N, C-alpha and C positions, 0 to 999 in steps of 0.2 A: 506494499498500500503506498503511497505517496505520505510523504510528511505533510502533518495538518496547515496550512497556513498563517504566517504570523498575524497575528491579533493588530488591529489598525492602532497606530498610539496618536496623541491630540497631545499636541502641543500645549506648552503651559502658560504661551503667550500669542498673543497675535503674529502673523508671520505675515505678512507682507515684502514681497518681490517685486522688485521696478519689472520695471515692462521690457518683457524680454528673457526674463532672467528666469522665471517662473519653470517649474516642472511640465514636462507632457505629458499627457494620459488621454487613452483611447475611451471615449464613451461609447459605450453600445447598445442598441436600442434589444428589444425582441425579435424583432425580425432580424434575420442575418444578414440581409442586405444594407439594414442601417449601422453604418458605421462615422462617428462625429469624430475629429481631430481637432482638440483645443487645447488651450492655456488653461491649467488648474493655477490660480492664486486664492490662498484663503487668510481671510482677517477673523479673528476672535473679538467679539465685543462682548462686554455686559451692560445690561441695563437697570441702575438704579432710580430708585423713588428718593428724589432728596426734599429737605423739607417736607416733608410729612408731617399731616394735619395732626389735629387734636383730638384724642386729648392728651399729647406732648408724648407720643410714644410712637416706635418708628414701625407703623402699621404701612402692609403698601397698599398701591392704587392710590394715594394721593400723593401731594407734593407734585414736584414733575420730573418727571422718568427725562434722565439721561444715558447717552450710548459710551462707554467708553473703552478704548482702544489702546492697550500699552502695546507698544510696538517698536523694535530697535531700532529703528531710525523712523524720519517722517517720511510716508510717502509722498508723490509728487501733489501740489496744491489743485490739479483735476482730480484725481483720484481721491482727495480728501473728499472736497468738496463732493463729488458723486457718491461717496459711501452718507453721508449726513443726509443727501437730501434721497439716497434708501431709505434711510433709518427714518425719516421725517420726522422726528424728534426735533422739541425746539430748540436743542443742544446737540450736540455728538463731540467727543475729547477726544481729543489725540495725544497720549504719554509719551514719553522717552525718557529714560534712566540717563544721567550723567554720571560721569566719570565719578565727579566728586561727594557722590551719593546722592542729591538733589536731582527734579526731574525738572524736563522742558516739559510743557505744556499750550495747547494749542484748542481753539474752540473755532467748530464749524457750525452754523444754521443750515436749513433745507439750502439757502441761497448764499449763504456770504460766510465769510471768517469774520469772527467780531475778535475786540479787544480786550471784554473781561463778561464773564461768564460766573455768577455765583453759585449756581445750584450743581453744574458739571465738573466745578473746583471741588464742591462737599462732595460729587459722588467718586469721583476719584481719587480724592483722601478714605473715604470710606473702603472703596477697593482696595488699595495700599495699603490699607491700617498705617499705626505710629504717628507718626509727627510729619508727615512730606512737608516740603519746601519747593515749590513751582516757580519758577524762570518762565515772564510770560512778555506780552507785547506790552501792558500795561505791569510792568517790575515784577518784583519778587513776592509771593505770596506765602505766607509760612501758615501751616494749618495744624492743630493738635487737639487730643482729644482732651475733656471737660475731667470733673471728678464724676460728673453726673452723665456722662458718655455722650452727651453733645460733643459734634464737634466745631470746633471752632476757628473761623479761620480771619486773618488779615488784611483787610483789605486800604486804598485810598477811600477816603471821604469824597465826598463831591457834592458841595454847596452849589444850589442852583440861586441863579440870579432874579431877580421880576423881572419883567416884560410886558410891554403893552398888550393885552387880549385883541390877539390878530381875527377878524373880521369872520373869517370860515372857521372857527371854531365854533360847532354846535352843539358841545357840551350844556344840559342844563346846571344850575343854580354854582355857577363860578365865584370863588370868593377869595382866588388866587390865583396866578399862571404866571410860574417861570422857565428858565433854560439852564441848563446845564450842557456837560461834554457829550453831544449827539443824542439830547431829549426834551421831551419839555413835561414840566410837571403841576398838572394843575390839580386845586385843592375845589373841592365840592362842597356842600352847605352842610352833609349829614353824611353820616356810613349806609345809610336804607338808601340814599339817592347811588351811593359807590354800587353799591350789591346790587340789586337793578336799574344799574345802564345799560341800557343796547345800543350802542355805540354805532357811528357812522361810520367803517374802517376806510369807503373812500376819500371820506373827508379828514380821517385822521391822516390818513396817508396824503394828503395836500396838505398838509401841512408843512411836508420839507425834510423833518427828523426822523430817525430811525424807531424811537421809541417813544410813547407818550406814557407817562405815568399819572393815574389818578388815583385820589386820597382821599380820606377823610379822618377825622377823630375818631378813636374807635369808640364803640356802641359796647362792648360786652368789659367784665371783669377781667382783669388780666390783660387785655389786648388796648395796645397806645394808639394806635393805630390802623386803618384799612385803607386797601390799596387794589389797584387790579394796574396790569401793564397790559400792552399793544402794541405791537413793532408791526404792523401793514407791511413795513419798505424791508424789514429784513424777512420775509416771508413767515411772518408771525402772525397770523390773527387776533388771537390773545395767549399770553406767555401762563402758563398756573401758578408759577413761583419765581419770581426771579430776584435773587441774590443783591445781582448791582443796584436794582434800584434801588435796595435799604441802604446802600452808600449815601443815596440821597436824603434818602427819609429817617435815617439818623442823625444828619445832621439839622433837616428844615423842625423836624416834631420835637428834636431837643432842643432847640433853641426856643419853638413854643414853650416847653411845658417847663423847662430849666432842668432838664432831666439829661444824664448821661447813659442811665440804662432804661432799654425801652422793650416791647415785642409788638412785633408788629403780624397781621394777621395778609396773606393776602387772599382774597374773596373770589379766586375764582369756583369755578366749577369744580376741582380736585381740591383745591385748598391747601393752605399751606400754612405754618408758621415760621416767622424767622425773630431771633434775638439778637440787638444789637446795642453795644460798647462802644459811647464814643470815650477815642483818647486820641486829642491830640490831632492830628492832621491822617488817623486811620481810624477805621470804623472795626469792631471784631463783631464778624458773623457769625451766630451759631444757632445749629441747624443738626434734625435727624435725617438720616437715610436707612435704606435697606435696599436688595439685592433682589432683584425679582427675574433676571430672568440669563440666560446666555444663549448668547446665537454667531454661528461662525455664517460669516459670506465664502460664496465663489465667485469671484471673481477676477 
């Protein structure tokens, strides 16, 4: 009898071959005449729900899902963008281990690469464990696990500047309008107005900014502010939970309340909780995360 075939091996991390360097494999259909020769490239991704919802536990199917691929080297940008489009989540993160023990990190929406992403950073830190330090377009981002198990991330703060309300803004009950790096922030009169909002995404896209943050003071115990985030110009109609938005919300509501420690609720359909702590020009964002899936792309 011939020896039994060796079992297939599963790589411990994503394997992304440069174009033209992937191993060749023959795929055979059921009919003997059906034979296709193709290139096989595998990319392993882990899907993590980040900033999961109340009751402040790491329950799945809440918060914001992000796909994370740990690779030996970044694939070309076209390949990474294609993977993000295929995953069709708010963000897909690519992580590379550096020789100094830190990590390089890049984030892609279904349509473009972004400079800063909170929930995909939280997802990456959750996947890697320990206290990873990421090098990104927005500088170094350090992460650590707090005493209660929440992951904390040090991000640059982003103070919004008041600006005239544009005539094309169609949101109801606007109390304040301002701009920051690549976004606009709109305060509405109440949390129920934020929760029930059904915005005209075409009108929001016409503002010409990548992201629109809508917020109001919290209306429940333990919640200091409520927000929702829309990014139609980045291929994200509504983002379930946006860590980077809280780099702005921490400053905005911290100055309003006179407090440095705050808790925000992002009132999307999935819902999410973000802890915020102001430390000078940095904001410490805290959240929970849970792994929900592993997938392998054959590209």
